[in-house]
N, C-alpha and C positions, 0 to 999 in steps of 0.2 A: 504494500500500500504506500502511496506517495504522500508521506507525512513527515513533519520535522522530526518526530520521534524515530522514524525509520532511517532518516538521513544521518542521525547520530550514531548509527551502528557500524560506521565504516572504519573508524580508526583502530589501530593496534593499542591494546590496553596500556602498554608501557611507554608509548610514544607521547611526546608533548602535544597538547591540543591548544591550550590558551596560555599566553604569557602576559603579565602586566609590564608596563614600561620599566618598572624597577627590577624586572627579572623573575618575580614570583611566578611559578608555573603550575599548571594543572595538567596531569597526563590524561589520556583518553578515558581510562577507567574512572578517574576522579571526576572528569567532566560529566560522564554519563550519570554517575552517582549523585553529583551535586544538582544537576538539572532536574533529575527525577525526584530528589528530596525536596527541592524548592517547589516543583509542580505539586507534590503531595501537600505541601503547606498551603498552596493556593486552593487545592480541592477541599481541604479541611475548612478553609475560610468560606467555602460556598461557591467557588469559581468553577463553572462548567464549560462545555464545548462552545456554547453560543454567547458566553459572557465576555464583555470587553474590559480590558485592564489597561488603564492609562499608566504609562511608565515615564517618570520624570527623574532621571538619574544622569549624572555626568558620564561622559565617555569613559570606557575602561572595561576590565574583565567583569566587574559586578553588573554593569549594564548588559553585557553580552549574556551572562548567566540568567539574569531576570527575563530578558527578552526570550531566550530559548525556553525557559520554564513556562512563561505565559503563553507562548505559541504551541507548546506541547499539550497544555491542558485546556486552553481557551483561545482568546483572540487578543493579540498584543496591539496596543495603541501608543507607541512611543511619541513623546512630545519634546520639543526643544526646551531645555531647562532655562534658557534666557528669556522666554516669553514674559510679557507683563501680565498683570492680573486680568485686564480686559481680554487679552488674547487667550489666556487659559479659560476664561469664562465661555468664550465663543466655542473653542474646540471641545471642551469637556461636555458642554450641553449638546453640541452638534453630534458628537459620537455616542451619546447615551451610555457612558461607561458605568460599569457596576462597581469598580474599585479604582483607587489611585495609589500607586506605589511611589514613595519618595524616600530619600535618605532621612535618617533620624534627625529631627530638629531643623530641617532645611526646606526650601521651596515654599516659603510663606505665601507667595503670590498664587501658587497653584491651590493651596489649601483655602485661601480666601475666596477663590473663584469656584470652589467645589459645589456642585448642585446638592441640595438637601437630600439626605438619604444615601449618599454615595459612601461606600465603605473605604476606610483608609488603611493602608498596609505600609508598615515601616521596614525599610531595608537596613539591617544592622550588621556591622562587621565587614570584613574584606575577604574576597576570593573564597578560599575553602572554608572559612568560618562564617560566611554570609548566611544570614537568616532573614526570614520574612515574618513579621509579627502583625497579625490582623487585629484591628480594633472593631469590636462588635461584629463578629462573623455572622453570616446569614445562611440559611439553608440553600443548598445547591442541588445539582443533578449529578448523576453518575455517567452522563453521556460522554463517550470518548470521541475525539475529533476523527473525522474520516478525510479522505482525499478532497472531498467537496466542501468541507467546513472552512469558513473564513478564518484565517490565521493571523492576518495583519490588516489593519486599516490605517491609511495615510491620507492626508489632504494634498490636493494639488497646490501649487505655489500661490495661486490667486493673484497673479500680476495684472490680469486683465478683467477679472470678475471675482466674485466671492469664491473662496476655496471650495472644491468639490471633494466628496469622500470617495476614495478608491479602495474598495474591498478586494483583498487578494486571498485566494484560497490556498490551502495546504499544497495542493498539486501545482499551483502557479509558482510558489516559492521553490519547491523541490526541483521542478523542471528547469527553472531559471538558474538555480545554483549549479546544477549539473551542466547546463548549457555553457555557462561561463567557464566552468572547470574544463570542459572539453575544448573550448576555444583556446584556452591558455595552456592546455596539456598539463594540468595540475595532477600531482600524485601525492603520495604520503610523504614525500621528501620536500614538498613545497611549503613555504611559510610566507604569509602576507603581513606586511607592516601596514596595519589599518589606521589611516589618519583621517578617514571620513567619519562624520557623525553617525551614530547608530539610531538616529531618528529619521534617517533618510534612506531611500531604497538602494542607492549606490553602495553605501557602507554596509548595510544589512546583507545584501546579496553578494556583491563582488568582493567585499572586504571580510565578511564573516562566514556566510553559508557556503560559498563556493569552495574555499580551501577545506572547510570541514567536510563537505560532501566527498572530497577526494581522500579523506583520511589525513590531511595535512594539519597545519597549525596556524594560529593567528596571534600576532602581537597587538594587544588591545591598548592603544595609546590613549592619553587624555584628549586627543584631537591634534590637528595639524599645528606644529610648533616649528617654525623655520630655524630656530636656534638649537632645538634638540634633534631635529630630523637626521642630520648626518651622524650624530652620536648614536642614535637608535640603529641606524644602518650597521654601524660597526659592532655594537653590543649584541644585537639580536640576530644578525645574519639572515635577514629575509631574502627570499628568492624573487619577490616582486612587491611593488606597492601600486595602489590604484588611487587616483585623485582627480580633482577637477582642474581645468587649465590654469586658473588663477593660482592654485597651489604649485603646479608645475613651473609656472613662470618664476615664482619666488625661489624654488629649488634651483632652477637653472641660473638665475641671476646671482644667487649667493654662492653657487658652485664655481662660478667663473674665477673667483679669487683663489680657489683651491686648485683649479685646473683639473684635467681628466684624472679619474681615480678608479682603481680596481675595487670592486665591492662583491658581495655575494649575490647581487641581483642577476637574474637571467632575463628579465624583461621589466618594462615600465608600462603601465596601462593608464589611459586617460579616457574619461567619459563625462557625461552630463552637460557638456557644451563643446563647441568646436575648438580644437587645439590649433593655435596659430603655428604656421610653418616655422618661424624663427625659434619658437619654444621647443618644438619637436627636434629641430636640428641641434639646439643647445643641449637638450637632455641626451641625445644620441652621442654627442661629442663628450659630454661629461662622464657618462657611465659606460659607453661602449657596448650597449645592449639594444635589442629591438625596442622601439617605443611604439606601442600598439594603441591606435585610436579606435574607440568603440562608440556605439550609439545606443543610448538607453533612455527610458522614461518610466515613471511610476506605473502608468497604465499597462505597460508591457512587463511588469515585474523586473524592470531594469533592462537588460541587454536585448537589442534587436538585431544589431549588425556589429561586425568587428573586422578589422584588418587581421589577416592570418599571420602566424609566426613563420619565419623562414623554415624550409626553403620556398614556401609559397610566397607570392608577391604581395607586399603592402604598397598601396598606391598613395603617394602624398596628396593631401587634400581630400581624400576619401575616408568615409567611416567604415569601409570594408564591405564584406559579403554578408548577406542575411545569415543569422545564426539561430536556428531553432524556430524561426517564424518565416512566413511568407512576406515579402515586401514588394509593393507595386507603386506605380505613380498614376494619379488620376488628374485629368484636366478639369476645367471649371464646370463641364457638363457631366462629370462623374464617369468619364470614359477612360479605360486603361490606355496608357501611352506606351509606345515602343521605346527601345533603348535610345537615349539621347533626349527624349521628350521631357520638358520641365513642367512640373506640376506639384500637387500635394502628395507627400509620402503617406501611404496607407499600409496597414499590417493586419495579419490574422495568424493565429496559432495557439499552441498550448500554454504559452506564458501570458497571453493577452487577457486582461480582466473581462468580466461579463457585462460591466456597465457601472456607471456612477450610482451611488446609493441615493434613493429618494429624489431623483433628479431626471424625470422623463424628458424634459426639454433639452437638457444637455446630451442625453443619450440619443435623442432623435437627430441632433445636430452632429454628433460625433461618429455615428455608425451609418454605413451605407453599403448595401449588398453584402453584408457579412464582413466588411472591412472596417477597421477603426482608423479614423482620420487623425493623424498625429499633429496637424497644424504646422508641420515643417514643410518647406519647399525644397525640392531637389530633383535629381535624375539618376537613372541607372545607366551605366555605360554598357558597351557591347559584351563585356566580360561579367556583368552582373554586379559590379561594385557600385555602391551607393555614394553619391556626392550630395551634400547638403548645401544649399545656397542661402539658407536663412530661415528664421521663423516667419511665417506669413504675417503675423501680427507685429513683428519687429521691423519689417520692411519700411524704408523711408520713402514716402511718396512726395517728391518735390515737384509740384506743379504738373503731376501726371507722369513724371519720370520715376520709375521704381529703382531704388538703390538698395543693394544688399550690404548691410553694415560690416559683414565679415570681410568683404573685399577691401574695405578701407582700413580695417584693423590690420590686415596683413601688410599693407603698404606702410603704415605708420611704424609697425614693429620692425621693419627692415631698416629704419633710420637708426644709426648707431647711438644716437642720443636718447632714444626712447626705450624704457624698460617695460612699461605696460601701457596699453591703449585700449579704449573702447569707443566705438562709434554709435551714435543714437540720434533719434529724431528730436528736433526742437520745433515747437509750434511756430507757424509763420502766418501773418495776417493775410497775405495774398497768395503765397505758394501752397499754403496748407501745412507743409512741413519743410524744414531746412536741415542740413546735415551738421551735426555737432560732434565733437570728439573730446574726451577726457584723457589726459596723458600724464603718466608718471615718468620723470626723467631718470636716466642712469645717474648714479652718484657722481658728482663733480662735473656733470655736463650742463651746458647752457645752450639754449636755442629759443628763438622767439616763435610766437604763434605764426607770424607771417612767413618765417623761414620754413616751418613745417608745412604750411599751406602750399608754398612754392614747391616743396619736395613732393607732396602728394600730387600736385598738378602735373608733374613730369611723368606720372604713371597711370593716371586715370583721366577720364573726360572731365571737362570743367564743372559740369553740374554735380559731380560726385565729390568735389573738394569741400571739406568742412568750412562752413562760414564762420564757425566759432570753435576755437581750440582753447580749452581751459587746462591749466596745470594744477594737479592735485597731488597730495602726498600719498594718497591711497585711493584706489578705485573702489567706490561703494559696491558692496556685495550683499547677497542674501545670506540666510543663516547657514546654508550648506557650502558657502564659498563660491557659489555661482554668481557671475555678473548678471545683473538684471537691467537690461537696456530700457525696458518699458518703465516710464516714470523717472528715468534718470535726469531728464531736463529739469523736472520739478525739484528733485533732491539737490541739484546743483544750483538752483536759483536762476535757471535760464528760460523758464516758461512764461515769463511776464510779457 
């Protein structure tokens, strides 16, 4: 049966399964014992197969153990610990959770927002001494999850509308974990340095479940820390790490001062947003291993496509070949397009969710003819490789001229004075939208906005050149480290 519980039967008892950043380790026998002990604590508190458990814990092995236990016995609903009270109130009410798990004496904002009648459970202790103590347990059921039981609920990012609930079934998670493991050729000898948050599908599937599904191990860090990253590489000897492009950019920039280095890595994986060419090249030079760009989203339980490992070809600028799902391109009349035709990317397959919860309007708009509409624009080449040209909602419409921001990002990042860059739409009274760019300069470099505009103008048509270039110390990002183009003009004070 395709359940999280069955996925945890893969590892050898004596092999390491989970490591904390400080080196504290659980072997596979201990991992299974601890997950099922914590699951029994949840059952005793009244949690059953259809009950939702909100988890508000910091990244680390304790979060991984509680997530696994909650998904083994019921339905996990991990939330960002940095949310404010109003945010917690929205998500906790929307998800209709039965219980909330927090560390002892912490997460006051989550407790203040808790709906009346919701059970509270305290996580006490560290790793192998971790315990879950329920306050006012309630009667539950003895139902055991099946392959079709919902194991995880997450919200969409909500950058263009109210966040939507994405329910993912046990089989979705198991298929996706094995899908990623197969793509990366993971085995019991592989170890992931997980720097992604465990309230996000990328970290949960590619960072945690995929290596475990292959009998490998995971270093559960407190989250991405550019000052600790290289030390973790040396101390824990991972064979890969997976991250979003903004994290890779920092690793690449900080690595330049060290120069190329030999590590235990056999690959680097990037997903959740487009990886700029200069960043890919910088990582390849730094680590001397394949840098694999993949394509994922929550509604597909993460991975949909990935560039293959050598000796198969990885195509620069592509997110690779479909992995475990079917991928096609639709035109505006919902007709399938041949190779080279540009349109909306659509998917279907075992990892694709069945639909948003309690949102028939969103489902009507998102599904057509059995395909799920990703909202991304792209094309498939003659070899079946997928190329993304941008989010349909992120396209800049400058007086009728459609501009893909990724193209401008690439040009800016090839200027030696630019460390990071993001292109976005700025509202314009007559054109509708104008092109803007936020730039972080390399340390010690100086360049004016006009000089950057002239540089871009040498590589693209005039209408694509940013009319506004702003210099910032840091590119604004969402909770998972992804750059959010939509609304960036407002956040930078350029929308007036």
